[in-house]
PAZAPA-4460 file (N, C-alpha, C; in steps of 0.05 Angstrom, whole numbers, plus 32768, in hexadecimal, padded with zeros to 4 digits):
% residues 129
    n_x    n_y    n_z   ca_x   ca_y   ca_z    c_x    c_y    c_z   seq   type   mol
   7E77   813C   803F   7E8F   8130   8034   7EA6   8132   8049     1      M     A
   7EA5   8146   8059   7EBA   814A   806D   7EBC   8132   8080     2      H     A
   7EA6   8129   808A   7EA6   8112   809D   7EB0   80F9   808E     3      K     A
   7EA8   80F4   8076   7EB1   80DD   8066   7ECF   80DE   8063     4      L     A
   7EDA   80F6   805D   7EF7   80F8   8059   7F06   80F2   8072     5      K     A
   7EFC   80FB   8089   7F09   80F5   80A3   7F09   80D7   80A9     6      K     A
   7EF2   80CA   80A5   7EF0   80AE   80A9   7F02   809F   8096     7      I     A
   7F03   80A7   807E   7F14   809B   806A   7F31   809E   8072     8      S     A
   7F39   80B5   807D   7F54   80B9   8085   7F5C   80A6   809C     9      L     A
   7F4A   80A3   80AF   7F4F   8090   80C5   7F53   8074   80BB    10      V     A
   7F43   806C   80A8   7F45   8051   809C   7F60   804F   808E    11      I     A
   7F68   8064   807F   7F81   8064   8071   7F99   8062   8084    12      M     A
   7F98   8071   8099   7FAE   8071   80AD   7FB0   8055   80BA    13      V     A
   7F9A   804A   80C2   7F9A   802F   80CE   7FA4   801A   80B9    14      I     A
   7F9A   801C   80A1   7FA1   8009   808C   7FBE   8009   8086    15      G     A
   7FCA   8021   8081   7FE6   8022   807A   7FF8   801C   8092    16      Y     A
   7FEF   8024   80AA   7FFE   801C   80C2   7FFE   7FFE   80C6    17      G     A
   7FE7   7FF2   80C3   7FE6   7FD4   80C7   7FF5   7FC6   80B1    18      A     A
   7FF3   7FCF   8098   8002   7FC3   8082   8020   7FC6   8087    19      A     A
   8028   7FDD   8090   8045   7FE1   8095   804F   7FCE   80AB    20      G     A
   8040   7FCC   80C1   8047   7FBA   80D6   8048   7F9D   80CD    21      L     A
   8036   7F96   80BB   8035   7F7B   80B1   804E   7F73   80A2    22      N     A
   805C   7F86   8096   8075   7F81   8089   808A   7F75   809C    23      H     A
   8087   7F7C   80B6   809A   7F72   80CA   808F   7F59   80D8    24      F     A
   8075   7F56   80D9   8069   7F3E   80E6   8069   7F27   80D3    25      R     A
   8066   7F2B   80B9   8064   7F15   80A6   8075   7F1C   808D    26      N     A
   808F   7F1F   8091   80A0   7F27   807A   80A0   7F13   8063    27      P     A
   809E   7EFA   8069   80A0   7EE5   8054   808B   7EE9   803E    28      A     A
   8073   7EF1   8046   805D   7EF5   8033   8064   7F0B   801F    29      S     A
   8070   7F20   8029   8077   7F37   8018   8090   7F30   8007    30      Y     A
   80A3   7F24   8013   80BC   7F1D   8004   80B5   7F0B   7FED    31      I     A
   80A2   7EF9   7FF2   809A   7EE5   7FDD   8090   7EF3   7FC4    32      K     A
   8084   7F0A   7FC6   8077   7F16   7FAF   8088   7F2C   7FA2    33      I     A
   80A0   7F31   7FAD   80B2   7F45   7FA1   80BF   7F38   7F89    34      I     A
   80BD   7F45   7F72   80C9   7F3A   7F59   80E7   7F34   7F5D    35      P     A
   80F0   7F1E   7F51   810C   7F15   7F55   8120   7F29   7F49    36      P     A
   8118   7F3A   7F37   812C   7F4D   7F2C   8131   7F65   7F3F    37      Y     A
   8123   7F67   7F55   8128   7F7B   7F6A   813D   7F70   7F7D    38      F     A
   8153   7F7E   7F82   8167   7F74   7F95   815E   7F77   7FB2    39      P     A
   8168   7F67   7FC3   8165   7F69   7FE0   8147   7F6B   7FE8    40      H     A
   8138   7F56   7FE2   811B   7F57   7FE9   8116   7F5B   8007    41      P     A
   8127   7F51   8018   8123   7F55   8035   8125   7F73   803C    42      E     A
   8138   7F81   8030   813B   7F9D   8036   8124   7FAD   802A    43      I     A
   811B   7FA5   8012   8104   7FB3   8005   80EB   7FAF   8016    44      L     A
   80E7   7F98   8022   80D0   7F92   8033   80D1   7FA4   804B    45      N     A
   80E8   7FA7   8058   80EB   7FB8   806F   80E5   7FD5   8068    46      I     A
   80F1   7FDE   8051   80EC   7FF9   8048   80CF   7FFF   8043    47      A     A
   80C1   7FEC   8036   80A5   7FEF   8031   8095   7FF2   804B    48      A     A
   809C   7FE1   805F   808E   7FE3   8078   8093   7FFE   8086    49      G     A
   80AC   8007   8086   80B3   8021   8092   80A4   8037   8084    50      I     A
   80A3   8037   8069   8095   804C   805B   8077   804C   8060    51      F     A
   806B   8034   8061   804E   8033   8066   8048   803D   8082    52      E     A
   8058   8036   8095   8053   8040   80B0   8058   805E   80B1    53      I     A
   806E   8067   80A5   8074   8083   80A4   805F   8094   8097    54      G     A
   8055   808B   8080   803F   8099   8073   8026   809A   8083    55      F     A
   8020   8084   8091   8008   8083   80A2   800A   8098   80B8    56      A     A
   8021   809B   80C4   8025   80AF   80D9   8023   80CB   80CD    57      V     A
   8030   80CF   80B6   802F   80E9   80A9   8012   80F1   80A1    58      M     A
   8001   80DE   809B   7FE5   80E4   8094   7FD6   80F1   80AC    59      L     A
   7FE0   80EC   80C4   7FD2   80F6   80DC   7FD4   8114   80DE    60      L     A
   7FE8   8120   80D2   7FED   813D   80D6   7FE8   814C   80BD    61      F     A
   7FD9   8162   80BF   7FD2   8172   80A8   7FEA   817C   8098    62      G     A
   7FFF   8183   80A6   8017   818E   8099   8025   8179   8087    63      R     A
   8023   8160   808F   8031   814B   807F   801E   8139   806F    64      S     A
   8004   813D   8072   7FF1   812C   8065   7FF4   812B   8046    65      R     A
   7FF7   8142   803A   7FF9   8143   801D   8013   8135   8013    66      R     A
   8029   8139   8021   8042   812B   801A   803E   810D   801E    67      L     A
   8031   8105   8034   802C   80E8   8038   801C   80DC   8022    68      A     A
   8007   80EB   801A   7FF6   80E1   8004   8005   80DD   7FEA    69      A     A
   8016   80F0   7FE3   8027   80ED   7FCC   803B   80D7   7FCF    70      W     A
   8045   80D3   7FE7   8057   80BD   7FEC   8049   80A2   7FE8    71      G     A
   8031   80A0   7FF2   8021   8088   7FEF   801C   8082   7FD1    72      I     A
   8015   8097   7FC2   8011   8093   7FA5   802A   8088   7F98    73      I     A
   8041   8094   7F9E   805A   808B   7F92   8060   806E   7F9B    74      L     A
   805B   8068   7FB4   8060   804D   7FBE   804E   8039   7FB0    75      M     A
   8035   8040   7FAC   8022   802D   7F9F   802B   8029   7F82    76      L     A
   8035   803D   7F75   803E   803A   7F5A   8057   8028   7F5A    77      I     A
   8069   802D   7F6D   8081   801C   7F6F   807A   7FFF   7F75    78      A     A
   8064   7FFA   7F81   805B   7FDE   7F88   804E   7FD0   7F6F    79      F     A
   804A   7FDE   7F5A   803C   7FD2   7F42   804B   7FB9   7F38    80      L     A
   8066   7FB8   7F37   8073   7F9F   7F2E   806C   7F87   7F40    81      P     A
   8067   7F8C   7F59   805F   7F76   7F6B   8044   7F6B   7F63    82      V     A
   8032   7F7D   7F5C   8017   7F74   7F55   8016   7F67   7F39    83      H     A
   8027   7F70   7F28   802A   7F63   7F0E   8035   7F47   7F11    84      I     A
   8049   7F44   7F23   8054   7F2A   7F29   803E   7F17   7F35    85      K     A
   802D   7F23   7F46   8017   7F12   7F51   8005   7F07   7F3C    86      M     A
   7FFF   7F18   7F28   7FEE   7F0F   7F11   7FFC   7EF8   7F02    87      V     A
   8016   7EFC   7EFD   8025   7EE8   7EEE   8028   7ECE   7EFD    88      I     A
   802D   7ED0   7F17   8032   7EB8   7F28   8018   7EA9   7F30    89      D     A
   8001   7EB6   7F2E   7FE8   7EAA   7F38   7FE2   7E91   7F28    90      A     A
   7FD7   7E7D   7F35   7FCF   7E7C   7F51   7FE6   7E74   7F64    91      P     A
   7FE6   7E80   7F7C   7FF9   7E78   7F90   7FED   7E80   7FAC    92      F     A
   7FF9   7E75   7FC0   7FF0   7E7A   7FDB   8001   7E91   7FE7    93      M     A
   7FF4   7EA4   7FF3   8001   7EBA   8001   7FF6   7EB9   801E    94      L     A
   8005   7EAB   802F   7FFA   7EA6   8049   7FE2   7E93   8047    95      G     A
   7FCC   7E9B   8052   7FB3   7E8C   8050   7FA2   7E93   8038    96      D     A
   7FAB   7EA6   8028   7F9B   7EAF   8011   7FA6   7EA3   7FF8    97      L     A
   7F93   7E97   7FE8   7F9B   7E8D   7FCE   7F97   7EA4   7FBA    98      K     A
   7FAD   7EAD   7FAE   7FAC   7EC3   7F9B   7FA7   7EB6   7F80    99      V     A
   7F8F   7EB9   7F76   7F87   7EAF   7F5C   7F8D   7EC4   7F47   100      T     A
   7F8D   7EBD   7F2D   7F90   7ED2   7F19   7F7C   7EE8   7F1B   101      P     A
   7F63   7EE1   7F22   7F4E   7EF5   7F25   7F55   7F09   7F3B   102      F     A
   7F5E   7EFF   7F52   7F66   7F10   7F69   7F7E   7F22   7F60   103      I     A
   7F91   7F16   7F53   7FA8   7F25   7F4A   7FA1   7F3C   7F37   104      G     A
   7F90   7F36   7F23   7F87   7F4A   7F11   7F76   7F5F   7F1F   105      W     A
   7F64   7F57   7F31   7F53   7F69   7F40   7F64   7F7D   7F50   106      L     A
   7F79   7F73   7F5C   7F8B   7F84   7F6C   7F9A   7F97   7F59   107      R     A
   7FA3   7F8E   7F43   7FB3   7F9E   7F30   7FA3   7FB4   7F23   108      L     A
   7F8C   7FAD   7F18   7F7D   7FC0   7F07   7F67   7FCF   7F16   109      V     A
   7F5F   7FC6   7F2E   7F4A   7FD3   7F3D   7F54   7FDE   7F58   110      L     A
   7F5F   7FCD   7F69   7F67   7FD6   7F83   7F7D   7FEA   7F83   111      L     A
   7F93   7FE5   7F74   7FA9   7FF8   7F74   7FA1   8013   7F6A   112      Q     A
   7F92   8015   7F54   7F89   8030   7F4B   7F77   803E   7F60   113      P     A
   7F65   802E   7F6D   7F54   803A   7F82   7F64   8044   7F99   114      L     A
   7F79   8035   7FA1   7F8A   803E   7FB8   7F99   8057   7FB0   115      L     A
   7FA1   8059   7F97   7FAF   8071   7F8E   7F9C   8089   7F8E   116      I     A
   7F84   8085   7F84   7F70   809A   7F84   7F69   80A3   7FA0   117      L     A
   7F67   8090   7FB2   7F61   8095   7FCE   7F76   80A7   7FDA   118      W     A
   7F8F   80A0   7FD6   7FA5   80B1   7FE0   7FA5   80CC   7FD3   119      A     A
   7FA0   80CD   7FB9   7F9F   80E6   7FAA   7F8B   80F9   7FB6   120      W     A
   7F75   80EF   7FC0   7F60   80FF   7FCD   7F6C   8111   7FE3   121      W     A
   7F81   8107   7FF0   7F8E   8116   8006   7FA4   8127   7FFD   122      Y     A
   7FAA   8129   7FE3   7FBE   813C   7FD9   7FB1   8157   7FD4   123      T     A
   7F97   8158   7FD6   7F88   8171   7FCF   7F89   8186   7FE5   124      K     A
   7F8B   817D   7FFE   7F8C   8190   8015   7FA0   8186   8029   125      I     A
   7FAA   8198   8039   7FBC   8191   804F   7FAD   818A   8068   126      N     A
   7F96   8197   806C   7F87   8193   8085   7F6A   818D   807E   127      R     A
   7F5E   817D   808F   7F41   8179   808D   7F34   8190   809B   128      L     A
   7F22   819D   808E   7F15   81B5   809A   7EFA   81AE   80A5   129      K     A
***
């Protein structure tokens, strides 16, 4: 299990780092899916990118890994309105991807809980032994 957890951690670091950077490379895609009742979507997009990159870096270090994992969990919960909006607005194009109702629901009820559980796995220990 130890090796699997290390590989999983590397994937998580790369994934959140890349996702965070993508908020700056392709902001229009993210801004498009922020619910209209949230003020300042441009600032929220930048904040999300900064937090994703920050949490990815924090995951690298045993001392901050647990805090990063809890931060990711809270961030994923905070993103739930975005995923609910995706279900409501589907079908629509998000860049080159057509978000269908099926994809929206799959993301909301399967992917988000799995991502939360994945992060939760790293709340259990500070260091990989």
